[in-house]
PLY file of the C-alpha trace (Angstrom):
ply
format ascii 1.0
element vertex 82
property float x
property float y
property float z
element edge 81
property int vertex1
property int vertex2
end_header
24.15 40.68 7.82
24.00 38.45 4.78
24.25 35.35 7.00
21.32 36.59 9.05
19.16 37.11 5.96
20.09 33.74 4.45
19.51 32.01 7.79
16.13 33.67 8.17
15.09 32.65 4.67
16.29 29.08 5.22
14.51 28.87 8.59
11.29 30.24 7.13
11.49 27.77 4.26
12.04 24.84 6.64
9.17 26.00 8.86
6.87 26.31 5.85
7.74 22.83 4.61
7.28 21.33 8.08
3.93 23.10 8.47
2.68 21.90 5.10
3.80 18.34 5.85
2.10 18.41 9.26
-1.17 19.85 7.96
-1.37 17.10 5.33
-1.56 14.58 8.19
-5.17 13.61 8.94
-4.69 13.63 12.74
-3.34 17.18 12.66
-6.23 18.25 10.45
-8.67 16.86 13.03
-6.93 18.67 15.91
-6.91 21.96 14.01
-10.56 21.56 13.04
-9.87 21.63 9.31
-11.96 18.51 8.66
-14.89 17.02 10.46
-14.32 13.76 12.32
-15.83 10.80 10.55
-18.66 9.05 12.33
-17.73 5.40 12.78
-20.02 3.16 10.80
-20.99 -0.05 12.51
-21.06 -2.74 9.87
-23.56 -5.53 10.19
-21.93 -8.91 10.62
-21.83 -10.71 7.32
-22.49 -14.43 7.23
-19.47 -16.69 6.95
-18.68 -17.61 3.34
-19.63 -21.06 2.21
-16.90 -22.77 0.21
-18.02 -24.88 -2.73
-17.08 -28.55 -2.58
-13.70 -29.36 -4.10
-13.44 -31.25 -7.36
-13.05 -35.01 -6.89
-9.80 -35.15 -8.92
-8.08 -32.77 -6.47
-9.26 -34.78 -3.50
-8.02 -38.01 -5.07
-4.47 -36.64 -5.32
-4.40 -36.42 -9.11
-1.62 -34.10 -10.39
-2.70 -30.65 -11.41
-0.95 -29.03 -14.36
2.27 -30.18 -15.99
5.91 -30.01 -14.88
6.67 -27.99 -18.00
4.66 -25.14 -16.46
7.38 -24.60 -13.86
10.50 -25.23 -15.87
9.62 -23.83 -19.29
12.64 -22.09 -20.84
10.51 -19.27 -22.20
9.53 -18.30 -18.63
13.08 -17.38 -17.72
14.88 -14.43 -19.20
18.45 -15.17 -20.06
21.16 -12.60 -20.84
23.65 -15.20 -22.02
24.27 -15.19 -25.76
22.92 -18.14 -27.69
0 1
1 2
2 3
3 4
4 5
5 6
6 7
7 8
8 9
9 10
10 11
11 12
12 13
13 14
14 15
15 16
16 17
17 18
18 19
19 20
20 21
21 22
22 23
23 24
24 25
25 26
26 27
27 28
28 29
29 30
30 31
31 32
32 33
33 34
34 35
35 36
36 37
37 38
38 39
39 40
40 41
41 42
42 43
43 44
44 45
45 46
46 47
47 48
48 49
49 50
50 51
51 52
52 53
53 54
54 55
55 56
56 57
57 58
58 59
59 60
60 61
61 62
62 63
63 64
64 65
65 66
66 67
67 68
68 69
69 70
70 71
71 72
72 73
73 74
74 75
75 76
76 77
77 78
78 79
79 80
80 81
């Protein structure tokens, strides 16, 4: 008898959790009629973005930044004792 009661409680708990998880899903909410379906909004086509002209130093192949930016010791965290 005790197994039946514990099994019933466990089954009811699993069913409740599964129901709550399913109802939180938007598709299930739509099918059950809990929320109204959203009307699709047709967005007007935006014009293509215009990129500003690049700086002449970048086009000429001039280096940008310094090598120390990549290999600076303070960038890396070290656990080795000093």
